[in-house]
VEXNUVO-43983 format. One line per 8 residues: number of its first residue (from 1); for each residue x, y, z of C-alpha. Coordinates in steps of 0.2 Angstrom, whole numbers, plus 2048, in hexadecimal, padded with zeros to 3 digits. Example, Ala and Ser with C-alpha at 12.3 -4.5 7.8 and 13.67 -1.06 7.14 Angstrom:
2
1	83E/7EA/827 ~ 844/7FB/824
This chain:
805
1	A6B/E6B/6AD ~ A7B/E6A/6A4 ~ A85/E5A/69F ~ A97/E58/6A2 ~ AA2/E5C/693 ~ AAA/E4E/689 ~ AB7/E5A/682 ~ AC5/E51/68B
9	AC8/E41/681 ~ AD5/E3B/68E ~ AE5/E31/68A ~ AE7/E25/67C ~ AEB/E13/681 ~ AFD/E15/67B ~ B00/E25/685 ~ AF9/E1C/695
17	B03/E0D/692 ~ B13/E17/690 ~ B0F/E21/6A0 ~ B0B/E11/6AA ~ B1C/E0A/6A5 ~ B25/E19/6AA ~ B1B/E1D/6BB ~ B16/E0C/6C0
25	B05/E06/6C6 ~ AF9/E10/6D0 ~ AFC/E07/6E0 ~ B04/E0B/6F1 ~ B16/E06/6F4 ~ B16/DF4/6FB ~ B1C/DF4/70D ~ B29/DE7/711
33	B22/DDE/720 ~ B2C/DD3/72C ~ B29/DC0/72A ~ B1F/DB7/737 ~ B2F/DAD/73B ~ B38/DBE/73F ~ B2A/DC4/749 ~ B2A/DB4/754
41	B3D/DB5/756 ~ B3C/DC7/75C ~ B31/DC0/76B ~ B3F/DB4/76F ~ B4E/DBF/76F ~ B4A/DCE/779 ~ B54/DD1/788 ~ B4A/DC8/795
49	B48/DB9/789 ~ B5B/DB9/786 ~ B5D/DB9/799 ~ B52/DA9/79B ~ B5B/DA1/78C ~ B6C/DA4/795 ~ B64/D9D/7A5 ~ B5E/D8D/79C
57	B70/D8B/795 ~ B78/D8D/7A6 ~ B6B/D81/7AE ~ B70/D74/7A1 ~ B83/D77/7A4 ~ B7F/D76/7B7 ~ B78/D64/7B5 ~ B66/D69/7B6
65	B5F/D65/7A4 ~ B4D/D64/7AB ~ B4E/D76/7B0 ~ B55/D7B/7A0 ~ B47/D73/796 ~ B3A/D7B/7A2 ~ B42/D8C/79F ~ B42/D8A/78C
73	B30/D85/78C ~ B2C/D95/796 ~ B35/DA0/789 ~ B2D/D97/77A ~ B1B/D98/781 ~ B1D/DAA/786 ~ B24/DAF/775 ~ B17/DA5/76C
81	B09/DAD/775 ~ B10/DBF/773 ~ B12/DBB/760 ~ B00/DB5/75E ~ AFA/DC5/766 ~ B05/DD1/75C ~ B06/DC8/74B ~ AFB/DD5/742
89	B03/DE4/74A ~ B0B/DED/73B ~ AFF/DED/72D ~ AFA/DFF/72C ~ B03/E04/71C ~ AFD/DF4/714 ~ AEB/DF8/718 ~ AEC/E09/70F
97	AED/E00/6FE ~ ADB/DFA/702 ~ AD5/E0C/700 ~ ADA/E0C/6EE ~ ACB/E06/6E4 ~ ACC/DF7/6D9 ~ AC4/E00/6CA ~ AC3/E11/6C2
105	AB9/E19/6B4 ~ AC3/E23/6A8 ~ AC2/E2A/696 ~ ACF/E23/68B ~ AD0/E24/678 ~ AC1/E2F/679 ~ AB7/E21/681 ~ AB0/E1E/693
113	AB8/E0E/69A ~ AB9/E05/6AB ~ ACB/DFF/6AF ~ AD5/DF9/6BD ~ ADA/E08/6C9 ~ AEC/E01/6C9 ~ AED/E06/6B6 ~ AE8/E18/6B9
121	AF6/E24/6B4 ~ AF9/E37/6B5 ~ AEF/E40/6A8 ~ AE1/E34/6A7 ~ ACF/E3C/6A7 ~ AC6/E34/6B6 ~ AB3/E34/6B7 ~ AAC/E35/6C8
129	A9A/E33/6CF ~ A92/E30/6E0 ~ A98/E21/6E9 ~ AA9/E20/6E0 ~ AB9/E1E/6EA ~ AC6/E2A/6E2 ~ AD5/E20/6DB ~ AE3/E2D/6D9
137	AE6/E40/6DD ~ ADC/E49/6D1 ~ AD9/E5B/6CB ~ AC7/E5F/6C7 ~ AC3/E65/6B6 ~ AB0/E66/6B7 ~ AA4/E62/6C5 ~ A91/E60/6C8
145	A8C/E61/6DA ~ A9B/E58/6DF ~ A9E/E54/6F2 ~ AAD/E4A/6F8 ~ AAF/E42/709 ~ AC1/E45/70E ~ ABF/E42/721 ~ ACB/E33/720
153	AD9/E3F/71A ~ AD5/E4F/723 ~ AC9/E4B/732 ~ ABC/E58/72B ~ AAB/E50/72E ~ AA2/E59/720 ~ AA4/E55/70E ~ AAE/E62/704
161	AA7/E6A/6F4 ~ AB6/E6C/6E9 ~ AB5/E78/6DA ~ ABC/E75/6C8 ~ ACF/E76/6C9 ~ ACF/E70/6DB ~ AD7/E60/6E1 ~ AD0/E50/6E7
169	ADA/E42/6EF ~ ADC/E2F/6EE ~ AD3/E25/6FB ~ AC5/E32/6FD ~ AB4/E2E/6F6 ~ AA6/E38/6ED ~ A96/E3A/6F7 ~ A8C/E44/6EA
177	A8D/E4B/6D8 ~ A98/E47/6C9 ~ AA8/E4E/6C3 ~ AB6/E4C/6B6 ~ AC8/E4D/6BC ~ AD9/E4B/6B6 ~ AE5/E3F/6BF ~ AF4/E49/6C6
185	AFC/E3C/6D1 ~ AFB/E2A/6D3 ~ B02/E1C/6DE ~ B11/E21/6E9 ~ B0F/E34/6E4 ~ AFD/E36/6EC ~ AF9/E3E/6FC ~ AF3/E2D/702
193	B04/E26/6FF ~ B0C/E34/708 ~ B02/E30/718 ~ B07/E1E/715 ~ B19/E23/716 ~ B16/E2D/726 ~ B0E/E1E/72E ~ B1D/E13/729
201	B29/E20/72F ~ B21/E22/740 ~ B29/E16/74B ~ B1F/E0F/75A ~ B28/E15/76A ~ B2D/E08/777 ~ B1F/E07/784 ~ B22/E0C/796
209	B1F/DFA/79B ~ B2D/DF4/78F ~ B39/E01/796 ~ B35/DFC/7A8 ~ B36/DEA/7A5 ~ B47/DEC/79D ~ B4C/DF5/7AD ~ B45/DE7/7B8
217	B4E/DDA/7AE ~ B5F/DE3/7AF ~ B5C/DE5/7C2 ~ B58/DD2/7C4 ~ B66/DCD/7B8 ~ B73/DD7/7C1 ~ B6E/DD0/7D2 ~ B6E/DBE/7CB
225	B7F/DC0/7C3 ~ B86/DC9/7D2 ~ B80/DBD/7DE ~ B86/DAE/7D4 ~ B98/DB6/7D2 ~ B98/DB9/7E4 ~ B94/DA8/7E9 ~ BA1/DA1/7DD
233	BAE/DAB/7E6 ~ BA8/DA6/7F7 ~ BA8/D93/7F2 ~ BBA/D95/7ED ~ BBE/D9D/7FD ~ BB6/D8F/806 ~ BC1/D82/7FD ~ BB4/D7B/7F1
241	BBA/D74/7E1 ~ BB9/D81/7D3 ~ BAE/D76/7C8 ~ BA2/D73/7D7 ~ BA3/D85/7DC ~ B9F/D8A/7CA ~ B90/D7F/7C9 ~ B8A/D84/7DA
249	B8B/D97/7D4 ~ B82/D93/7C4 ~ B74/D8B/7CD ~ B72/D9A/7D9 ~ B72/DA6/7CA ~ B65/D9C/7C0 ~ B5A/D9A/7D0 ~ B5A/DAD/7D2
257	B54/DB0/7C0 ~ B41/DB2/7C2 ~ B3B/DA6/7B4 ~ B29/DA9/7B8 ~ B2A/DBC/7B6 ~ B29/DBD/7A3 ~ B19/DB2/7A1 ~ B11/DBA/7B0
265	B13/DCB/7A8 ~ B0D/DC5/797 ~ AFE/DBC/79E ~ AF9/DCA/7A9 ~ AF9/DD6/79B ~ AEF/DC9/790 ~ AE2/DC8/79E ~ AE0/DDB/79F
273	ADF/DDB/78C ~ AD0/DCE/78D ~ AC8/DD9/79A ~ ACA/DE8/78E ~ AC3/DDF/780 ~ AB3/DDB/78A ~ AB2/DEE/78D ~ AB3/DF1/77A
281	AC5/DF6/77A ~ AD0/DEA/76F ~ AE2/DE9/773 ~ AEE/DE6/764 ~ AFE/DE7/76E ~ AFF/DE0/77F ~ B0B/DED/786 ~ AFD/DFA/781
289	AF3/DF4/790 ~ AFF/DFC/79D ~ B04/E0A/791 ~ AF2/E10/791 ~ AF2/E10/7A4 ~ B01/E1B/7A4 ~ AF9/E28/798 ~ AFB/E3A/79D
297	AF4/E43/78E ~ AE6/E3E/781 ~ AE5/E46/770 ~ AD4/E42/76A ~ ACC/E44/759 ~ ABB/E4C/758 ~ AB1/E44/74B ~ AAB/E33/74F
305	AB5/E33/760 ~ AAD/E41/76A ~ A9E/E42/75E ~ A93/E35/756 ~ A99/E39/745 ~ A87/E3B/740 ~ A80/E4B/73B ~ A6F/E4F/743
313	A63/E5E/742 ~ A65/E67/752 ~ A5A/E76/74F ~ A4D/E7D/743 ~ A47/E8F/742 ~ A37/E91/738 ~ A29/E84/735 ~ A32/E74/736
321	A27/E6B/729 ~ A29/E78/71C ~ A3C/E7A/71F ~ A3F/E68/71F ~ A35/E65/70F ~ A3E/E72/705 ~ A4F/E6D/70C ~ A4D/E5A/708
329	A46/E5D/6F7 ~ A55/E67/6F3 ~ A61/E59/6F9 ~ A67/E49/6F2 ~ A6D/E41/702 ~ A60/E34/709 ~ A5E/E27/716 ~ A5C/E17/70B
337	A58/E06/713 ~ A5E/E0D/724 ~ A6F/E12/71C ~ A75/E24/719 ~ A78/E28/706 ~ A80/E38/701 ~ A85/E48/70B ~ A83/E45/71E
345	A7A/E56/720 ~ A6D/E52/713 ~ A6B/E41/71A ~ A68/E49/72B ~ A5A/E54/723 ~ A52/E45/71C ~ A52/E3C/72D ~ A4A/E4B/736
353	A3D/E4C/728 ~ A39/E3A/72A ~ A38/E3B/73D ~ A2B/E4A/73B ~ A22/E41/72E ~ A25/E4E/721 ~ A20/E4A/70F ~ A30/E4C/704
361	A2A/E44/6F5 ~ A28/E4E/6E5 ~ A2D/E4E/6D3 ~ A3D/E58/6D0 ~ A3C/E61/6BF ~ A4C/E6A/6C0 ~ A5C/E6C/6CB ~ A6A/E77/6CE
369	A78/E6E/6D8 ~ A83/E75/6E5 ~ A93/E7D/6E0 ~ AA1/E86/6E9 ~ A9C/E97/6E1 ~ A89/E96/6E4 ~ A8A/E8D/6F4 ~ A78/E87/6F3
377	A6D/E7A/6EB ~ A5C/E7D/6E2 ~ A4F/E72/6DB ~ A3E/E75/6D2 ~ A31/E69/6DA ~ A1E/E6A/6DB ~ A1E/E7B/6D2 ~ A29/E83/6DE
385	A3C/E87/6E0 ~ A44/E80/6EF ~ A55/E87/6F4 ~ A61/E81/702 ~ A73/E87/706 ~ A7E/E92/710 ~ A74/EA0/718 ~ A7F/EAE/710
393	A7B/EA6/6FF ~ A68/EA4/701 ~ A62/EB2/70C ~ A68/EC0/700 ~ A5C/EB8/6F3 ~ A4D/EB9/6FF ~ A40/EC7/6FD ~ A40/ECA/70F
401	A4A/EC4/71E ~ A42/EC5/72F ~ A4E/ECF/73C ~ A4E/EC0/747 ~ A56/EB5/73A ~ A67/EBD/73B ~ A66/EBB/74E ~ A62/EA9/74D
409	A6F/EA6/740 ~ A7C/EAE/74C ~ A76/EA4/75B ~ A77/E93/751 ~ A89/E98/74A ~ A8F/E9C/75C ~ A8A/E8A/761 ~ A94/E82/754
417	A85/E7D/749 ~ A86/E7B/736 ~ A78/E86/730 ~ A6E/E85/720 ~ A62/E91/71A ~ A52/E8B/711 ~ A47/E95/705 ~ A39/E93/6F8
425	A34/E9C/6E9 ~ A29/E9C/6D9 ~ A30/E97/6C8 ~ A42/E93/6C5 ~ A4B/EA3/6C9 ~ A54/EA5/6D9 ~ A4D/EB6/6DE ~ A40/EBD/6E9
433	A40/EAD/6F4 ~ A37/EAA/704 ~ A42/EA6/712 ~ A3A/E96/71B ~ A47/E95/729 ~ A58/E8F/72F ~ A5E/E7E/733 ~ A6C/E7B/740
441	A75/E6A/73E ~ A82/E62/749 ~ A8D/E53/74C ~ A88/E51/75E ~ A94/E4B/76B ~ A92/E3A/773 ~ A87/E39/782 ~ A95/E32/78E
449	AA3/E3D/788 ~ AA2/E4B/794 ~ AA2/E3E/7A3 ~ AB1/E35/79B ~ ABB/E45/79A ~ AB7/E49/7AC ~ ABD/E38/7B1 ~ ACD/E3B/7A7
457	AD0/E4C/7B0 ~ ACD/E44/7C1 ~ ADB/E37/7BC ~ AE7/E45/7B8 ~ AE7/E43/7A5 ~ AE7/E52/79A ~ ADC/E52/78A ~ ADD/E5B/779
465	AD1/E5B/76B ~ ADC/E59/75B ~ AD1/E5A/74B ~ AD1/E60/739 ~ AC0/E68/73B ~ ABC/E7A/73B ~ AC1/E84/74B ~ AAF/E8A/74F
473	AA8/E78/74D ~ AB6/E71/758 ~ AB4/E7F/765 ~ AA1/E7B/766 ~ AA4/E68/769 ~ AB2/E6B/775 ~ AA7/E76/780 ~ A99/E6A/77F
481	AA4/E5C/786 ~ AAD/E66/793 ~ ABD/E6B/78A ~ ABF/E7D/78E ~ AD1/E81/788 ~ AD6/E8D/77A ~ AD4/E89/767 ~ AE4/E88/75E
489	AE5/E88/74B ~ AF7/E8E/748 ~ B05/E82/74D ~ B17/E88/74F ~ B24/E7F/745 ~ B2F/E7C/754 ~ B2B/E6C/75D ~ B2F/E73/76E
497	B24/E82/76C ~ B16/E76/765 ~ B17/E6C/775 ~ B16/E7B/780 ~ B07/E81/776 ~ AFD/E71/777 ~ B02/E6B/788 ~ AF3/E71/791
505	AE3/E69/796 ~ AD3/E6C/78B ~ ADD/E73/77C ~ AD4/E72/76B ~ ADF/E71/75C ~ AD5/E73/74C ~ ADA/E72/739 ~ AE8/E65/73C
513	AF0/E5B/72F ~ AF7/E49/730 ~ B08/E51/732 ~ B02/E5C/740 ~ AFB/E4E/74A ~ B0C/E45/748 ~ B15/E54/74F ~ B09/E57/75D
521	B0B/E45/763 ~ B1E/E47/762 ~ B1E/E58/76B ~ B14/E51/779 ~ B1F/E42/77B ~ B2F/E4D/77C ~ B27/E56/78A ~ B26/E46/794
529	B14/E41/791 ~ B0E/E30/78E ~ B02/E34/77F ~ AF3/E2B/779 ~ AEC/E31/768 ~ ADB/E2C/762 ~ AD6/E2C/74F ~ ACC/E24/742
537	AD2/E29/731 ~ AE0/E26/726 ~ AE7/E36/72B ~ AE9/E30/73D ~ AF4/E21/739 ~ B05/E2A/73B ~ B00/E32/74B ~ AF9/E22/752
545	B0A/E1A/750 ~ B14/E28/756 ~ B0A/E2A/766 ~ B0E/E1F/775 ~ AFD/E17/772 ~ AF2/E19/763 ~ ADF/E16/766 ~ AD4/E13/756
553	AC2/E13/754 ~ ABC/E01/750 ~ AAB/E05/74A ~ AAD/E15/73F ~ AC0/E14/73D ~ ACA/E0F/72D ~ AD4/DFF/72C ~ AE4/E0A/72C
561	AE0/E12/73C ~ ADC/E02/744 ~ AEB/DF9/73E ~ AF7/E08/744 ~ AEF/E08/755 ~ AF3/DFF/765 ~ AE1/DFF/76B ~ AD1/DFF/761
569	AC1/E05/769 ~ AB4/DF9/762 ~ AA5/E04/767 ~ AAE/E15/763 ~ AA9/E1B/774 ~ AB5/E27/77C ~ AB0/E21/78D ~ AB7/E10/789
577	AC8/E18/78A ~ AC5/E1C/79C ~ AC1/E0A/7A0 ~ AD1/E05/796 ~ ADB/E11/7A0 ~ AD5/E0A/7B0 ~ AD9/DF9/7AB ~ AEA/DFF/7A5
585	AEE/E07/7B6 ~ AE7/DF7/7BF ~ AF3/DED/7B5 ~ B02/DF8/7BA ~ AFD/DF6/7CC ~ AFC/DE3/7C9 ~ B0D/DE2/7C2 ~ B14/DEA/7D1
593	B0A/DDE/7DC ~ B12/DCE/7D4 ~ B23/DD6/7D3 ~ B22/DD9/7E6 ~ B1C/DC6/7E7 ~ B2B/DC0/7DC ~ B39/DCA/7E4 ~ B33/DC6/7F6
601	B35/DB4/7F2 ~ B46/DB7/7EA ~ B4C/DBE/7FB ~ B46/DAE/804 ~ B4F/DA4/7F6 ~ B5F/DAD/7F8 ~ B60/DAE/80B ~ B65/D9C/80E
609	B74/D9E/802 ~ B79/DAE/80A ~ B78/DA6/81C ~ B82/D97/816 ~ B8F/DA2/80F ~ B91/DAE/81D ~ B91/DA0/82A ~ B9F/D98/820
617	B95/D89/81D ~ B92/D86/830 ~ B7F/D88/82C ~ B79/D7C/81F ~ B70/D82/80F ~ B5E/D83/814 ~ B57/D80/802 ~ B5F/D79/7F2
625	B60/D80/7E1 ~ B52/D74/7DB ~ B47/D7A/7E9 ~ B49/D8C/7E4 ~ B45/D88/7D2 ~ B35/D7F/7D8 ~ B30/D8F/7E1 ~ B33/D9A/7D2
633	B2A/D8F/7C5 ~ B1F/D84/7CF ~ B17/D8C/7DF ~ B19/D9F/7DA ~ B13/DA0/7C8 ~ B00/D9E/7CB ~ AFE/DAA/7DA ~ B08/DB7/7D0
641	AFD/DB5/7C1 ~ AEE/DB7/7CD ~ AF5/DC7/7D4 ~ AF6/DCD/7C2 ~ AE3/DCB/7C1 ~ AE0/DD5/7D1 ~ AD0/DE0/7CE ~ AD3/DF3/7CC
649	AD3/DFD/7DC ~ AC4/E09/7DD ~ AD1/E17/7DF ~ ADA/E12/7D0 ~ AD4/E21/7C6 ~ AD7/E2E/7D4 ~ AE6/E39/7CF ~ AF4/E37/7C3
657	AFA/E26/7BD ~ B09/E20/7C8 ~ B19/E24/7BE ~ B2B/E1F/7C1 ~ B32/E0E/7C2 ~ B29/DFD/7C5 ~ B37/DF9/7D1 ~ B38/E09/7DC
665	B3E/E0D/7EE ~ B2D/E09/7F5 ~ B2C/DF8/7ED ~ B3E/DF4/7F2 ~ B3C/DFA/804 ~ B2D/DEE/805 ~ B35/DDF/7FD ~ B47/DE0/805
673	B42/DE9/815 ~ B31/DE1/81A ~ B2A/DD2/811 ~ B3A/DCA/80B ~ B43/DCB/81C ~ B33/DC5/825 ~ B32/DB6/81A ~ B45/DB2/81A
681	B45/DB3/82D ~ B36/DA7/82F ~ B3F/D9B/822 ~ B50/D9B/82B ~ B48/D9A/83C ~ B3E/D8B/837 ~ B4D/D83/82F ~ B59/D85/83E
689	B4C/D80/84B ~ B49/D70/842 ~ B5B/D6C/842 ~ B5D/D71/854 ~ B4E/D67/85A ~ B57/D58/851 ~ B67/D5B/85B ~ B71/D65/84E
697	B7E/D71/855 ~ B86/D80/84B ~ B94/D7A/840 ~ B90/D68/841 ~ B8A/D5D/832 ~ B78/D59/834 ~ B72/D48/82F ~ B6A/D46/81D
705	B59/D42/824 ~ B59/D50/830 ~ B60/D5D/823 ~ B52/D57/816 ~ B45/D59/823 ~ B4B/D6B/828 ~ B4D/D6F/816 ~ B3B/D6A/812
713	B35/D74/821 ~ B3F/D84/81A ~ B37/D81/809 ~ B26/D7F/811 ~ B29/D8F/81A ~ B2D/D99/80A ~ B1D/D92/801 ~ B12/D96/810
721	B1A/DA7/812 ~ B16/DAA/7FF ~ B05/DA5/803 ~ B03/DB4/80F ~ B0E/DBF/804 ~ B01/DBD/7F6 ~ AF3/DC4/801 ~ AFF/DD2/807
729	B03/DD7/7F5 ~ AF1/DDA/7F0 ~ AF3/DEB/7F7 ~ B01/DF7/7FB ~ AF8/E01/808 ~ AEA/DF6/810 ~ AED/DE8/81C ~ AE7/DD7/817
737	AD7/DD8/822 ~ AD1/DE7/818 ~ AD3/DDE/807 ~ AC3/DD4/802 ~ AC9/DC2/802 ~ ABD/DBD/7F4 ~ AC2/DCC/7E9 ~ ACE/DC2/7DF
745	AC7/DB0/7DE ~ AD6/DAB/7D2 ~ AE2/DAE/7E0 ~ AD9/DA2/7EC ~ ADA/D95/7DF ~ AEC/D98/7DB ~ AF0/D97/7EE ~ AE7/D86/7EF
753	AF2/D81/7E0 ~ B02/D87/7E9 ~ AFE/D7D/7F9 ~ AFB/D6D/7EE ~ B0C/D71/7E5 ~ B14/D72/7F6 ~ B0F/D61/7FA ~ B15/D5A/7E9
761	B26/D62/7EA ~ B29/D5B/7FC ~ B26/D4A/7F5 ~ B32/D4D/7E6 ~ B45/D4A/7E9 ~ B49/D5D/7E8 ~ B53/D5D/7F9 ~ B46/D5E/806
769	B39/D52/80E ~ B29/D53/817 ~ B2B/D5E/827 ~ B27/D56/838 ~ B18/D5D/841 ~ B23/D69/84A ~ B2A/D6E/83A ~ B19/D72/832
777	B15/D7C/841 ~ B25/D86/83F ~ B23/D88/82D ~ B11/D8E/830 ~ B18/D9D/83A ~ B1D/DA5/82A ~ B0B/DAA/827 ~ B09/DB5/836
785	B1B/DBB/834 ~ B18/DC2/823 ~ B07/DC9/827 ~ B0C/DD1/837 ~ B1B/DD9/82E ~ B10/DDF/820 ~ B03/DE6/82C ~ B10/DF0/836
793	B18/DF7/827 ~ B07/DFD/81F ~ B02/E05/830 ~ B13/E0E/831 ~ B11/E14/81F ~ B00/E1A/822 ~ B06/E24/832 ~ B14/E2C/829
801	B09/E31/81A ~ AFC/E39/827 ~ B0A/E42/82F ~ B10/E48/81F ~ AFF/E4E/81A
């Protein structure tokens, strides 16, 4: 046993002080983060929020201050809620600094001293031992059985055994042995800092939902402004005073802005996020709920994601008790108080020995530690020499090797096992040993991974394993979980060629670097994929931000990965991703449901103004601007929110995710060709029927009481039509009778509230009064009108689809 040399006295205090002044402290560059006020303001000034601010201003100008206040409250509440959800969204780079240990042991002025790691400078002699977090990038001078866990930087699950002259990096930690090293890079010049820079530079792309909602807002804004301008022109043509015409047009424009859409979307996403959290998937950005449902490609890490991140003994050739006793005696890794200490492979050997009741206690009288040249460890215990190491380093030292040993070794290697050879001898010399056997170890795949991967394929989602591990190990795990694509180790420099290479299901990409993962995410996105990237280490941070949705491991992952991610798997189970994808897809479908619900109401709201204008004022306005606003904010909001909570359809995961626009031809055809006209026809029929029953003739001015009763009837017809519309919107293909009524209890409660609000708004002075009994009967016809139109349309679509098939 040799001691480490003390020939390197290290820097003097004066030299260290000069270098610290010149290079700065050993800390990562501080990230300038936006203030909380700025983050809140961002939630209040996006395009839709600006549209609502403008609507509030117009409402105030048009003499409706109550409406203006209501819209402002909606914007503030929605912005505050989104701010609270995403306040901690951008801390990845800041968390990196936590990986720099607070203390370091160095030799200065020829003495061993403990000091703040921030005061470490280039040239310092750093002393390392098991359990230490490494403070800077170092070059090893002398080592004694050193093993370093670099998984957070490289993704490699097994500790490395660096030799003298080799590097070790800041943020990694020593799991075994001792070493002396010289600091070669500190602070901003370390590899860890380079990854921090990559994480900061990788901008999170806009989510598909954000892009689609922007289109929806532009669509609605164009309609509202266009209709408002058109009605102002019509008012002028009809001889209305310019000031009155302008206020009338303003009222119509404000009425057509869906004030309830923004909180409906936000609360729908929040509810889905709560459901995901109950399934162990924590959403850090609300839009990630829908983005995950749109995923078309998942790049998954291996260690800790597909596997348990826990080495276990898979196979022993030889007498297990003898093999394990010698293997554990020649190891320092142990399971102590239920916690692994040291090299994971050695811990696995100890766990297996404990399970089999093997006696591994003996006095160690001599030890030769592992090094990169010998590639084996030996100890003298109980009068015998116990040796463990790489098979090609141990078996040549044996007096005889049974023929079947080579065959067993080849079979274990083919299955991706990490194989150790164990031997025993007499005395202290490593010669004429007796080969006791071979031990195959593995980091086993999670039990539910294969099924989860199969479900992803049923859903049309491509999968790739992206790992820093050895190709043979990656190949073995991939085959075990059902990934049967090629193994790639050489990546082209051109992003287009890279995308073409990796854009295939089941591909395994081994020996990747953090820069590689970043490029892979970018290349796949350029090919039109919505990319989900999983990861758990510091090295995954940049790629998690570059991907459309970053998924971090919450149990075994680093703070860096969790803070860079959009979604955190609290249980580290890959299968949880499948559940989250299903909820994401259901959320997308729900957004289409309440968009259909909102837009159908807009058709009914706009129709009275169009009829009034086209008739030249001969047919009075069926509803007032205040009644339109009561529909938008009062009666429609809760049913729309309830539609946003519709449970996932059992067929949600069958086939690829629905792409394209939220508002597409299919939705527009249903709104403007079926549901909207049915509701508008019922509304106008009820309105004109009440007028005619009261003695009104076309072109005459009805009495105030008759007009108020007819207007109340039209308002009731719209609300009742929306009552039926809510049930119709629960499915785009099945008629109402085939949808389980109790499947969404929130909708039943929301519709009861809608009826109560109908009664309240008929009492308030909004322009309409309680309908007569005949009026109620006419208004109630809106229910069968909407349901009949919806049923006929769905039957027609089913017939067309069958004919096409």
